[in-house]
C-alpha positions as CSV (number, residue, x, y, z in Angstrom):
1,M,63.2,-33.5,-86.8
2,R,63.1,-37.1,-88.3
3,Y,66.2,-37.8,-86.3
4,L,64.6,-36.5,-83.1
5,K,61.5,-38.6,-83.6
6,F,63.6,-41.7,-84.1
7,V,65.6,-41.2,-80.9
8,M,62.4,-40.6,-78.8
9,G,60.7,-43.7,-80.1
10,W,63.8,-45.8,-79.1
11,V,63.9,-44.5,-75.7
12,L,60.3,-45.2,-75.2
13,A,60.7,-48.8,-76.5
14,V,63.7,-49.4,-74.0
15,L,61.6,-48.0,-71.1
16,L,58.6,-50.3,-71.9
17,A,60.9,-53.4,-72.0
18,A,62.2,-52.5,-68.6
19,C,58.7,-52.3,-67.1
20,G,57.8,-55.7,-68.5
21,G,60.5,-57.3,-66.3
22,G,62.2,-58.9,-69.3
23,G,61.0,-60.7,-72.4
24,N,61.7,-60.4,-75.9
25,P,62.9,-57.0,-77.1
26,G,60.0,-54.9,-78.3
27,S,57.3,-56.9,-76.3
28,T,55.3,-56.1,-72.8
29,T,53.4,-58.1,-70.0
30,T,50.7,-56.2,-67.9
31,T,49.0,-57.5,-64.7
32,T,45.8,-55.7,-63.8
33,T,43.7,-56.3,-60.5
34,T,40.0,-55.1,-60.6
35,T,37.6,-55.1,-57.6
36,T,33.9,-54.8,-58.7
37,S,32.1,-54.8,-55.2
38,P,32.7,-54.2,-51.5
39,T,34.1,-57.0,-49.3
40,L,33.9,-58.1,-45.7
41,T,36.7,-60.2,-44.2
42,L,36.0,-61.9,-40.9
43,S,38.5,-63.3,-38.4
44,L,39.0,-64.2,-34.7
45,V,41.6,-62.1,-32.9
46,N,43.0,-62.1,-29.4
47,A,43.3,-59.0,-27.1
48,A,46.5,-57.9,-29.0
49,G,44.7,-58.1,-32.3
50,T,46.6,-61.1,-33.6
51,V,44.5,-63.5,-35.8
52,L,44.0,-66.8,-34.2
53,S,45.5,-69.7,-36.2
54,T,43.2,-72.4,-34.7
55,N,39.9,-70.4,-34.3
56,S,39.6,-71.9,-30.7
57,I,38.4,-69.8,-27.8
58,S,37.9,-70.2,-24.1
59,K,37.1,-68.1,-21.1
60,S,40.7,-67.9,-20.0
61,A,41.4,-65.0,-22.2
62,N,39.7,-62.2,-24.2
63,Y,38.7,-62.9,-27.8
64,Y,37.1,-60.8,-30.4
65,A,35.3,-61.3,-33.8
66,K,36.8,-59.0,-36.1
67,A,35.3,-57.8,-39.5
68,V,37.1,-55.6,-42.0
69,V,34.8,-53.7,-44.6
70,L,36.4,-52.4,-47.9
71,D,34.8,-50.7,-50.9
72,A,35.1,-51.8,-54.5
73,G,38.4,-50.1,-54.8
74,G,39.8,-51.7,-51.6
75,N,39.4,-48.7,-49.5
76,A,38.3,-48.9,-45.8
77,L,34.7,-48.0,-45.2
78,A,34.0,-46.3,-41.8
79,N,30.7,-46.0,-40.0
80,Q,29.2,-49.1,-41.6
81,L,26.9,-51.2,-39.3
82,V,28.1,-54.7,-39.1
83,T,25.9,-57.4,-37.5
84,F,27.6,-60.4,-35.7
85,S,25.7,-63.6,-34.8
86,T,26.3,-67.0,-33.7
87,D,24.8,-70.1,-31.8
88,Y,24.0,-68.9,-28.3
89,T,24.3,-72.4,-26.9
90,I,28.0,-72.3,-27.7
91,A,29.1,-68.8,-27.4
92,T,27.9,-65.3,-26.5
93,L,28.6,-61.9,-28.2
94,A,29.1,-58.5,-26.5
95,G,29.1,-60.1,-23.1
96,N,25.8,-62.0,-23.1
97,A,24.0,-61.9,-26.5
98,A,23.4,-64.1,-29.6
99,A,23.9,-61.1,-31.9
100,A,25.5,-57.7,-31.8
101,T,25.7,-54.8,-34.2
102,V,28.9,-52.7,-34.2
103,L,29.9,-49.5,-36.3
104,T,33.3,-49.8,-38.2
105,D,36.1,-47.4,-37.5
106,S,38.2,-45.3,-39.9
107,S,40.2,-48.4,-40.8
108,G,36.8,-50.1,-41.7
109,V,37.2,-52.4,-38.7
110,A,34.3,-53.7,-36.4
111,K,35.0,-55.7,-33.3
112,V,32.9,-57.5,-30.8
113,A,33.8,-59.6,-27.8
114,I,33.2,-63.2,-28.2
115,S,33.2,-65.9,-25.4
116,P,32.1,-69.4,-24.7
117,L,28.7,-69.6,-22.9
118,T,30.1,-71.0,-19.7
119,L,33.6,-71.8,-18.3
120,T,33.0,-75.5,-19.2
121,T,31.2,-75.1,-22.7
122,T,32.8,-77.2,-25.3
123,G,31.5,-77.3,-28.9
124,A,31.8,-75.7,-32.4
125,A,29.7,-73.1,-34.2
126,T,29.6,-70.7,-37.1
127,L,30.2,-67.1,-36.7
128,T,28.6,-64.8,-39.2
129,A,29.2,-61.0,-39.9
130,S,27.0,-59.1,-42.4
131,A,26.8,-55.5,-43.5
132,T,25.1,-53.3,-46.3
133,T,27.2,-50.6,-47.9
134,S,26.2,-48.6,-51.0
135,G,23.2,-50.8,-51.5
136,A,25.2,-53.9,-51.7
137,A,25.2,-56.7,-49.0
138,V,28.4,-58.3,-48.0
139,S,29.0,-60.9,-45.5
140,G,31.6,-63.4,-44.1
141,T,31.5,-66.5,-42.1
142,L,34.0,-68.7,-40.2
143,N,33.9,-71.8,-38.0
144,F,35.2,-71.8,-34.5
145,S,35.4,-74.0,-31.4
146,T,35.2,-73.5,-27.7
147,A,37.4,-75.1,-25.0
148,A,36.6,-75.6,-21.5
149,S,38.5,-73.6,-18.8
150,N,40.1,-75.0,-15.7
151,V,38.1,-73.3,-12.9
152,T,39.2,-73.6,-9.3
153,L,38.1,-72.2,-6.0
154,S,40.4,-71.6,-3.1
155,G,41.1,-69.3,-0.2
156,M,37.7,-69.6,1.5
157,T,37.5,-67.3,4.6
158,T,35.2,-66.3,7.4
159,S,35.1,-63.3,9.5
160,P,34.6,-63.6,12.4
161,T,35.4,-67.4,12.7
162,T,33.1,-67.8,15.7
163,I,29.5,-66.2,16.0
164,G,26.6,-66.7,18.1
165,A,23.2,-68.0,17.1
166,L,21.4,-65.4,14.9
167,E,24.6,-63.5,14.3
168,T,26.5,-63.2,11.0
169,S,29.9,-63.8,9.4
170,A,31.4,-62.4,6.2
171,V,32.5,-65.3,3.7
172,T,34.8,-64.8,0.7
173,V,36.4,-67.2,-1.8
174,V,38.7,-66.8,-4.8
175,G,37.7,-68.0,-8.1
176,S,40.5,-68.7,-10.8
177,V,40.4,-69.7,-14.5
178,D,43.3,-71.6,-15.8
179,G,45.3,-70.7,-12.7
180,T,44.6,-67.0,-12.7
181,A,42.1,-65.2,-10.4
182,T,39.4,-64.1,-12.7
183,S,36.2,-61.9,-12.7
184,G,32.8,-63.6,-13.9
185,V,33.1,-66.9,-12.0
186,V,29.7,-67.6,-10.5
187,V,30.1,-69.0,-7.0
188,A,27.2,-70.7,-5.0
189,F,27.2,-70.6,-1.2
190,A,25.4,-73.2,1.1
191,A,25.5,-73.9,4.8
192,S,24.7,-77.1,6.8
193,C,22.7,-74.9,9.2
194,G,21.5,-71.4,8.5
195,S,21.6,-69.5,5.2
196,F,23.6,-67.2,2.9
197,S,22.6,-63.8,1.6
198,P,23.1,-63.7,-1.3
199,S,23.1,-67.4,-2.1
200,S,25.4,-66.9,-5.2
201,A,27.8,-64.3,-6.1
202,T,30.1,-63.5,-9.1
203,T,33.8,-63.0,-8.7
204,N,35.0,-59.3,-9.1
205,S,38.0,-58.1,-11.0
206,S,40.3,-59.5,-8.2
207,G,38.7,-62.9,-8.6
208,I,36.9,-62.7,-5.2
209,A,33.3,-63.7,-4.6
210,S,31.6,-62.5,-1.3
211,S,28.5,-63.4,0.7
212,T,27.2,-63.2,4.3
213,Y,26.4,-66.3,6.4
214,Q,23.4,-66.0,8.8
215,S,23.0,-68.5,11.6
216,V,19.7,-69.3,13.2
217,S,18.8,-70.4,16.9
218,G,18.8,-74.0,15.9
219,C,22.5,-73.8,15.0
220,G,23.7,-73.0,18.5
221,S,26.3,-75.1,20.2
222,S,27.5,-76.6,16.9
223,M,30.1,-76.4,14.2
224,V,28.5,-75.3,10.9
225,T,30.0,-76.4,7.5
226,L,29.9,-73.6,4.9
227,T,30.4,-74.7,1.2
228,S,31.5,-72.7,-2.0
229,S,30.9,-74.3,-5.3
230,A,31.2,-73.3,-9.0
231,T,30.5,-75.1,-12.2
232,G,33.5,-77.1,-13.3
233,A,35.3,-76.6,-10.0
234,T,35.7,-78.7,-6.9
235,A,33.7,-77.4,-4.1
236,V,35.6,-76.0,-1.1
237,T,34.4,-75.9,2.5
238,K,35.0,-73.9,5.8
239,T,33.7,-74.6,9.3
240,I,32.5,-71.9,11.7
241,A,31.7,-72.4,15.3
242,I,28.2,-71.2,16.6
243,T,27.6,-70.5,20.2
244,A,24.3,-71.2,21.9
245,A,21.3,-68.9,21.2
246,R,20.2,-66.7,24.1
247,A,16.4,-65.8,24.9
248,A,15.8,-62.2,24.4
249,N,12.1,-61.9,25.1
250,I,8.9,-63.4,26.5
251,V,5.6,-62.5,24.8
252,F,2.0,-63.1,26.2
253,T,0.2,-64.4,23.1
254,S,-3.3,-65.6,24.2
255,A,-5.8,-66.7,26.8
256,T,-8.5,-69.4,26.1
257,P,-10.9,-68.1,27.2
258,T,-10.3,-64.5,28.2
259,T,-13.3,-64.4,30.4
260,M,-13.9,-66.8,33.4
261,Y,-16.8,-67.0,35.9
262,V,-16.6,-67.3,39.6
263,S,-16.4,-70.8,41.0
264,S,-20.0,-70.5,42.4
265,A,-21.5,-69.6,38.9
266,A,-24.0,-72.0,37.6
267,S,-22.5,-71.9,34.1
268,G,-19.5,-70.6,32.1
269,N,-15.8,-71.4,32.0
270,K,-14.1,-71.5,35.4
271,T,-10.6,-72.0,34.1
272,S,-8.5,-70.4,31.3
273,V,-5.2,-71.5,29.5
274,L,-2.7,-68.8,29.3
275,K,0.0,-69.0,26.4
276,F,3.4,-67.2,26.5
277,R,6.3,-67.6,24.0
278,V,9.9,-67.3,24.5
279,V,11.7,-65.8,21.6
280,D,15.3,-64.9,20.6
281,S,16.5,-61.6,19.2
282,N,15.0,-62.6,15.8
283,S,11.5,-63.3,17.4
284,T,12.0,-66.9,16.7
285,G,10.6,-69.3,19.4
286,M,13.1,-71.0,21.6
287,A,12.6,-74.6,23.0
288,S,13.6,-75.9,26.4
289,Q,13.6,-72.5,28.3
290,S,12.5,-72.6,31.9
291,V,9.8,-70.1,32.7
292,I,8.6,-69.1,36.2
293,F,4.9,-68.3,36.5
294,S,3.5,-66.1,39.4
295,L,0.1,-64.6,40.3
296,S,-0.5,-61.0,41.3
297,S,-1.5,-60.3,44.9
298,A,-4.9,-59.0,43.7
299,S,-5.5,-62.3,41.8
300,I,-4.6,-64.3,44.7
301,A,-6.9,-62.2,47.0
302,A,-9.8,-63.0,44.6
303,G,-9.2,-66.7,44.9
304,V,-7.5,-67.3,41.6
305,K,-5.2,-70.3,41.6
306,F,-2.9,-72.2,39.2
307,S,-4.3,-75.5,38.1
308,V,-1.5,-77.9,37.6
309,S,-1.7,-81.7,37.3
310,G,-5.1,-81.8,38.9
311,S,-4.3,-79.7,41.9
312,S,-4.6,-75.9,42.7
313,S,-2.0,-73.7,44.1
314,T,-1.1,-70.1,44.4
315,A,2.6,-70.9,44.4
316,N,4.9,-70.0,41.6
317,Q,5.2,-72.7,38.8
318,T,8.1,-73.5,36.7
319,V,7.3,-74.8,33.1
320,S,9.6,-75.5,30.1
321,S,8.9,-74.1,26.6
322,D,8.0,-76.6,23.8
323,G,9.5,-76.9,20.4
324,N,7.9,-73.7,19.2
325,G,9.0,-71.8,22.2
326,D,5.5,-71.8,23.7
327,V,4.8,-72.2,27.4
328,F,1.4,-72.7,28.9
329,I,-0.1,-72.3,32.3
330,T,-3.8,-72.9,33.5
331,V,-5.6,-70.6,36.0
332,A,-8.7,-71.3,37.9
333,A,-11.2,-68.6,38.9
334,G,-12.0,-68.0,42.7
335,T,-15.1,-66.6,44.3
336,L,-14.6,-63.0,43.4
337,P,-14.5,-61.1,40.0
338,T,-11.2,-59.7,39.3
339,T,-8.6,-58.9,36.6
340,V,-6.3,-61.9,36.4
341,T,-2.6,-61.0,36.1
342,V,0.0,-63.8,35.5
343,T,3.6,-62.8,35.0
344,A,6.1,-65.2,33.2
345,T,9.7,-64.7,34.0
346,L,12.7,-66.4,32.2
347,A,14.4,-68.6,34.9
348,S,17.9,-67.8,33.5
349,D,17.3,-64.0,33.4
350,S,14.8,-62.3,35.8
351,T,14.9,-59.1,33.7
352,V,13.1,-60.9,30.8
353,Y,9.4,-61.2,31.6
354,A,5.8,-60.5,30.4
355,S,2.4,-60.3,32.0
356,S,-1.0,-61.4,30.9
357,I,-3.5,-58.8,29.6
358,G,-7.3,-58.8,29.3
359,V,-8.0,-61.9,31.4
360,I,-10.8,-61.5,33.9
361,V,-13.0,-63.4,36.3
362,T,-16.8,-62.3,36.4
363,T,-19.7,-63.5,38.4
364,G,-21.6,-64.6,35.3
365,A,-24.9,-65.5,36.7
366,A,-27.9,-63.3,35.5
367,T,-29.4,-61.4,38.3
368,Q,-33.1,-60.1,38.5
369,N,-32.2,-56.5,39.2
370,A,-30.0,-56.3,36.1
371,A,-32.4,-57.6,33.5
372,S,-34.1,-55.5,31.0
373,L,-36.6,-56.3,28.2
374,S,-37.1,-53.8,25.2
375,A,-39.0,-53.7,21.9
376,T,-38.3,-52.0,18.7
377,K,-42.1,-51.3,18.4
378,L,-44.4,-51.4,21.4
379,S,-47.4,-50.7,19.2
380,I,-47.7,-52.5,15.8
381,E,-50.3,-52.1,13.0
382,A,-51.8,-55.5,13.4
383,W,-55.3,-55.5,14.7
384,N,-56.4,-56.9,11.4
385,T,-53.1,-57.7,9.7
386,D,-51.0,-60.9,10.2
387,G,-47.2,-61.0,9.8
388,V,-46.5,-57.7,11.3
389,T,-43.3,-57.9,13.5
390,S,-41.4,-56.3,16.5
391,S,-38.1,-57.3,17.7
392,L,-37.6,-57.9,21.5
393,T,-34.1,-57.8,23.1
394,M,-33.4,-59.1,26.6
395,R,-30.3,-57.6,28.3
396,L,-28.6,-59.1,31.1
397,A,-25.7,-58.7,33.6
398,D,-24.5,-60.3,36.7
399,R,-24.8,-58.7,40.1
400,M,-21.4,-56.8,39.5
401,G,-22.6,-55.4,36.2
402,N,-20.5,-57.7,34.2
403,P,-21.6,-59.8,31.1
404,V,-23.2,-63.2,31.4
405,P,-21.6,-66.0,29.5
406,N,-22.1,-66.0,25.7
407,G,-24.7,-68.7,24.7
408,T,-26.8,-68.2,28.0
409,S,-30.3,-69.3,26.8
410,V,-33.3,-67.0,27.3
411,N,-36.9,-68.3,26.8
412,F,-39.9,-66.2,25.6
413,V,-43.8,-66.8,26.1
414,A,-46.6,-64.7,24.7
415,S,-50.3,-64.4,25.4
416,A,-51.2,-64.2,21.8
417,G,-49.5,-64.4,18.4
418,L,-46.1,-65.9,17.7
419,V,-42.9,-65.2,19.6
420,T,-39.5,-66.9,18.8
421,G,-39.3,-69.5,21.6
422,S,-35.7,-68.8,22.8
423,C,-32.3,-67.1,21.9
424,T,-28.8,-67.3,23.2
425,T,-26.8,-64.3,24.3
426,T,-23.9,-62.6,22.6
427,S,-22.3,-59.8,24.6
428,S,-24.9,-60.3,27.3
429,A,-28.0,-59.8,25.0
430,C,-30.1,-61.7,22.6
431,T,-33.1,-60.9,20.4
432,V,-36.3,-62.6,19.2
433,T,-39.0,-61.7,16.9
434,Y,-42.8,-61.2,17.8
435,T,-45.2,-61.8,14.8
436,S,-49.0,-61.0,14.8
437,Q,-51.1,-63.9,13.9
438,G,-54.0,-65.9,15.3
439,T,-56.9,-64.6,17.6
440,R,-56.4,-61.2,18.9
441,P,-56.8,-60.3,22.6
442,I,-60.1,-58.4,23.1
443,N,-58.0,-55.4,24.5
444,G,-55.5,-55.5,21.6
445,R,-52.7,-56.0,24.2
446,V,-50.1,-58.9,24.1
447,S,-48.2,-59.8,27.2
448,I,-44.7,-61.2,26.6
449,L,-42.5,-62.7,29.2
450,A,-38.7,-63.5,28.9
451,Y,-37.1,-65.6,31.6
452,L,-34.0,-67.6,32.2
453,D,-32.0,-69.4,35.1
454,G,-30.2,-66.9,37.3
455,E,-29.8,-65.8,40.8
456,E,-31.5,-63.5,43.2
457,S,-29.8,-60.1,43.8
458,F,-28.2,-59.5,47.2
459,I,-26.1,-56.8,49.0
460,D,-22.7,-58.3,49.5
461,L,-21.7,-56.7,52.9
462,D,-18.4,-58.5,53.3
463,G,-17.2,-58.2,49.7
464,D,-16.7,-61.9,49.3
465,N,-19.1,-62.1,46.4
466,V,-20.9,-64.9,48.2
467,W,-24.4,-64.5,50.0
468,Q,-24.0,-64.9,53.8
469,S,-26.8,-65.1,56.2
470,G,-27.9,-61.7,57.2
471,E,-27.2,-60.1,54.0
472,T,-30.1,-58.4,52.3
473,F,-31.5,-60.1,49.3
474,Y,-34.5,-59.8,46.9
475,D,-36.7,-62.9,47.0
476,V,-38.4,-63.1,43.6
477,G,-41.0,-65.9,44.0
478,K,-42.6,-67.7,41.1
479,A,-42.8,-66.3,37.7
480,Y,-45.9,-66.0,35.6
481,L,-47.3,-64.3,32.5
482,D,-49.2,-61.3,33.8
483,I,-51.9,-60.9,31.1
484,R,-54.1,-58.5,33.3
485,E,-51.1,-56.2,33.9
486,D,-52.1,-55.7,37.5
487,G,-49.2,-57.5,39.3
488,T,-51.5,-60.2,40.8
489,W,-51.7,-63.7,39.5
490,V,-55.1,-65.0,38.8
491,S,-56.4,-68.4,37.6
492,G,-55.7,-68.7,33.9
493,E,-52.4,-66.9,33.8
494,Q,-49.6,-69.1,32.8
495,I,-47.3,-70.0,35.6
496,I,-43.5,-70.5,34.7
497,D,-42.2,-71.9,38.0
498,T,-43.4,-75.1,39.7
499,S,-41.9,-74.7,43.1
500,T,-44.3,-74.7,46.1
501,N,-42.8,-72.0,48.4
502,S,-45.2,-70.0,50.5
503,S,-43.4,-67.0,52.1
504,T,-44.4,-63.5,51.4
505,C,-42.6,-62.0,48.4
506,V,-41.3,-58.5,48.0
507,T,-44.1,-56.4,46.5
508,P,-44.1,-57.2,42.8
509,T,-44.3,-54.8,40.0
510,N,-45.6,-55.2,36.5
511,T,-42.0,-55.5,35.1
512,Y,-41.2,-58.1,37.6
513,P,-44.1,-60.5,37.7
514,A,-44.1,-62.7,40.9
515,M,-46.7,-64.6,42.5
516,T,-47.6,-63.5,45.8
517,G,-46.9,-65.9,48.7
518,T,-44.4,-68.0,46.6
519,C,-41.1,-66.9,48.0
520,D,-38.9,-69.1,50.2
521,G,-37.2,-66.6,52.4
522,T,-33.8,-67.8,51.4
523,W,-31.3,-66.4,48.9
524,S,-31.1,-68.7,45.9
525,S,-28.6,-69.0,43.0
526,A,-31.4,-70.9,40.9
527,V,-34.3,-68.7,40.2
528,R,-36.2,-67.7,37.1
529,V,-34.9,-64.2,36.1
530,R,-37.7,-62.6,34.3
531,K,-39.0,-59.4,32.6
532,E,-42.3,-58.7,30.8
533,T,-43.4,-56.2,28.2
534,I,-46.6,-55.4,26.4
535,I,-47.0,-55.2,22.6
536,T,-50.1,-53.5,21.3
537,L,-51.9,-54.7,18.3
538,A,-53.1,-51.3,17.0
539,T,-55.8,-50.4,14.6
540,S,-55.0,-48.5,11.3
541,D,-57.8,-46.0,11.9
542,A,-57.0,-43.4,14.6
543,T,-59.2,-41.6,17.1
544,I,-58.3,-37.9,17.2
545,L,-59.8,-36.0,20.2
546,G,-59.2,-32.3,21.3
547,V,-58.4,-32.2,25.1
548,T,-57.5,-29.8,27.8
549,R,-54.4,-30.9,29.8
550,S,-54.7,-31.1,33.6
551,S,-51.9,-29.9,35.8
552,S,-50.7,-33.5,36.1
553,D,-51.0,-34.2,32.4
554,V,-53.6,-37.0,33.0
555,R,-55.1,-38.4,29.8
556,G,-58.8,-38.8,29.6
557,F,-60.1,-35.5,31.0
558,V,-62.0,-34.8,27.7
559,T,-63.5,-31.3,28.0
560,P,-64.5,-29.0,25.1
561,I,-61.3,-28.0,23.4
562,I,-59.8,-24.8,24.5
563,K,-58.0,-23.4,21.4
564,T,-55.7,-20.4,22.1
565,A,-53.9,-18.2,19.6
566,N,-50.8,-20.3,20.5
567,G,-52.4,-23.8,19.8
568,F,-54.2,-26.6,21.4
569,T,-53.8,-30.3,22.3
570,V,-55.1,-33.5,20.7
571,W,-55.2,-37.0,22.2
572,V,-54.4,-39.7,19.6
573,H,-55.1,-43.4,20.1
574,D,-56.4,-46.3,18.1
575,T,-60.1,-47.3,17.6
576,N,-60.1,-50.6,19.3
577,P,-63.5,-50.6,21.1
578,Y,-62.2,-52.8,23.9
579,A,-59.2,-50.6,24.6
580,P,-60.4,-48.8,27.8
581,Y,-60.2,-51.9,30.1
582,T,-58.2,-55.0,31.3
583,Q,-59.6,-58.3,32.5
584,D,-60.6,-58.9,36.0
585,S,-59.8,-61.8,38.3
586,T,-62.0,-64.1,36.2
587,I,-60.4,-63.4,32.8
588,G,-63.2,-62.5,30.6
589,S,-65.2,-59.8,32.3
590,L,-64.1,-56.2,31.8
591,I,-63.0,-53.4,34.1
592,T,-61.5,-50.0,33.2
593,R,-57.8,-49.9,33.0
594,G,-57.9,-46.8,35.0
595,T,-58.5,-49.0,38.2
596,V,-55.1,-50.5,37.5
597,F,-52.9,-47.4,36.5
598,G,-54.6,-44.8,38.6
599,Q,-55.5,-42.9,35.4
600,P,-59.0,-43.3,33.9
601,G,-59.6,-44.0,30.3
602,L,-56.2,-45.0,28.8
603,Y,-56.4,-46.3,25.2
604,N,-53.9,-48.2,23.1
605,A,-51.4,-46.1,21.1
606,M,-51.5,-45.8,17.4
607,P,-48.7,-48.0,15.6
608,T,-45.1,-46.9,16.4
609,G,-43.9,-44.6,13.7
610,S,-47.4,-43.1,12.8
611,T,-47.0,-39.4,12.0
612,V,-49.1,-36.4,13.2
613,T,-49.5,-33.3,10.9
614,A,-51.7,-30.1,11.0
615,A,-52.7,-27.6,8.4
616,I,-54.9,-24.5,8.5
617,T,-57.9,-25.0,6.1
618,S,-59.6,-21.5,6.6
619,S,-59.3,-19.4,3.5
620,G,-57.5,-16.1,3.9
621,A,-56.1,-17.0,7.3
622,V,-53.0,-15.2,8.8
623,C,-52.6,-17.9,11.5
624,T,-50.0,-20.7,10.6
625,V,-49.1,-23.9,12.1
626,I,-45.7,-23.7,13.6
627,A,-45.2,-27.3,14.7
628,V,-46.8,-30.5,15.9
629,S,-45.0,-31.8,19.1
630,P,-44.3,-34.6,19.1
631,N,-45.0,-35.2,15.4
632,V,-44.3,-39.0,15.4
633,V,-45.8,-41.7,17.6
634,T,-42.9,-43.3,19.4
635,N,-42.5,-46.3,21.7
636,S,-45.5,-46.0,24.0
637,P,-48.1,-48.7,24.5
638,N,-50.9,-46.1,25.3
639,G,-52.5,-43.1,23.5
640,D,-50.3,-40.0,23.3
641,L,-50.9,-36.2,23.6
642,H,-49.7,-34.0,20.6
643,D,-49.5,-30.3,20.8
644,I,-50.6,-28.3,17.7
645,V,-48.4,-25.1,18.0
646,L,-49.9,-22.1,16.2
647,S,-48.3,-18.8,15.2
648,G,-50.2,-16.7,17.8
649,D,-51.9,-14.4,15.3
650,S,-55.4,-12.9,16.3
651,D,-57.4,-15.3,14.1
652,C,-55.8,-18.6,15.4
653,T,-58.7,-19.0,17.8
654,T,-61.2,-19.0,15.0
655,V,-59.4,-20.8,12.1
656,S,-60.1,-24.3,11.1
657,V,-57.2,-26.6,11.7
658,K,-57.0,-30.1,10.0
659,V,-55.1,-32.7,12.1
660,T,-54.1,-35.9,10.2
661,V,-52.6,-39.2,11.6
662,T,-50.9,-41.5,9.0
663,T,-49.8,-44.9,10.0
664,P,-46.9,-47.0,8.6
665,A,-49.2,-48.7,6.3
666,S,-50.1,-45.3,4.8
667,V,-53.7,-45.3,6.3
668,S,-54.7,-41.6,7.1
669,T,-57.3,-40.3,9.5
670,T,-58.3,-36.6,9.5
671,V,-60.2,-34.5,12.0
672,S,-60.7,-30.7,11.8
673,F,-60.8,-28.4,14.9
C-alpha cells in the first residue's frame, strides 16, 4: 500500500509539471481570467460585417453600427434593448433618426444602419450605444467621420420631345453616387417656362428620378430649357420644343350695364359694354386672338347698333383680345325695347363662338298708366298722437311694363304732417315714411301726392315705340294736391306743375289728379307722372253702431238693428266729429262726403290693425258667437262693416252680445247689443 501511494503521488507531480508549461520540477504557474460584469463592445462594420479600420463612412456604401452584449461570464445576451445615438447634424441612424433602439439577436449582436446626413456631409461625431442587462448599465462609444460622396446626374430625357402649349412631357434623369446609379439622390426640376409636378423627386433603386413637365399657353412657339439639379452635383439641362397654343373657347363674361334704355328715354344708360374672353383648353386667357362680333337680326330690327370709335354700325366688327384674353364691344340702344344678342366668333375657327346673355333694352320712362301708390297703413292711430308712421311705396313701369332706371327720383308732398320729401327707385319702386305731427286736418284725412318726371301713355299702332301723330294718347294736364278728394282743383290746393296749357283734359279721377283745362293736346315725354292716396288720422275711441245692410251694401243706412238667430252687423268707425264731410270749393266750410262719393255718411276707419271681438254676456245662454267677419280692420280709409255670426240657437235673438274694438295702442271700446 505504501508503495502504491508513492507511485500515485509521483505521477501526479509529473502531470502538474507538464500543465505548468515548464519550470522547476515540483513547481506550477496558473493564469485565471475573471469577468465581474456584462460588457458592450461597439464597432462600425460594412455590409459584409467587416469591422472598419478607419471608422469613416459615406453614402457610397451601406454601413452599420454594431454592438455586442455579453454577460459577466462572456456569454452572448439575446433580446437585450440597445439604444444607439449620434449627432444628427453629421449622421442619421435607421434611415432618418438621431437615435434608434435595436434588440440583440442570439449572438448578442444589435445592428443599426448609419449614414452621413447628406451626400455632401463631411465631419466627425461620436457614436454611443447603451443597454441595461440584469440591472447593470453597459455602454460603449467610438468616434467616426463622414466623407462626401461624388454625386453626378446624367442621361436626362423627355418624352415626347415636342409638345403643344398646355401639354405635358415625362422627364427622367439618372443620379449616381461615386459612379454608381444609386437610390436616395434628391433631384430638383425646373423649367424656363411652365412647371414640373412634382418639383423634386428621389432616385429609385435603379438611380432614376422622374417628374412631369407642364407647359402653359405663354410657352408656345419656343424652346424651353428643362433643368435637373442635386446637391453636390453639376446640373444637367435638356431643351424641349413647344408649339403655339390654340384657342379652345370663347366665354361671355359680363355686360355693363345689363339694362339699357331706348334712345328716346329721358334718362338711363343708352349703351352697354360687353366683355368676352378667349381661353385655351386650360381656361387661361389668350392674347392677340381676332374675334368677330355680330348682332342678331332681332337686335338690328330694334335699332341696336355697335358703337365703335365714335360711330354706329350694324356691320360685323373684328376686335383683338388683350393680354388677359379679354375682348370688348360697345352696343347702343335703338328706339325699341328688345333682348340684345351679340355673338363673338373666333376668326381662326368659326366653330368657336359665344353669345351674350341677359342684356336688354327697355323704354325706361315712367308712364302715368303704370304708376301705383300704396301704404302699409291707410288709417293710423294719430288723431291725438305724434310720431305714428305709415310707409308709402311708389311703384313704376314704362309703357311696355318694364322697370324704370334704378335711381329714378320720386317726390312726395302731404297736406298735413311730415312725409319724406323724395326717394330713388330700386327695382322700379321706392318707399318713404309719413309721420303724424303738427295741426290735424279738421276731417282727419291727409292727402299725399307722389310725382316724378315721365311720359304720357299712348297706344303704339305701328310698333316703333315712338308716338306718331294720330296715335291715341292720354293727356294728363297739370298735377295738384287734391285735398278735397273731389277731382276738381280749387283755390288753395297745391299745384305741382307751372305750365299754362288750356286744352280740355281727359276726365280726371281721384287717383290721377289733373287740373281741368290744363292739357296741351299733344303727346309729351316730359310730364308729371303722379298718384295720390289718403292717410286717415284716426281716433283711439271707436263708434260701434248696429246697422241693417241694404242690397247694395251702402253704409250709413242706420235703422234699428235687426238681430237674427244667425247674427247681426255692426258699423265701426272712429269718433272724429268732423268725419262725415269734406271741404267745399272755399276750403273751410263743410259738405257731406256723400255728395262726393255717392254714398251718404261715410266716416273714417279705425286704425289699421284694430281688432273686433264679440262675446255673449247673458247668463245661461245657449247661443254662442261663431265668428266676427272680418275680425281685423284692414287697409281701408273709411269705416267698415263687421258681421257678428251667431250659432242660430233659439235664444240668439234675445241674448246680450258685447262687441269690443281694440286699437293697436290697446285702447278698447265696448258696446252691447
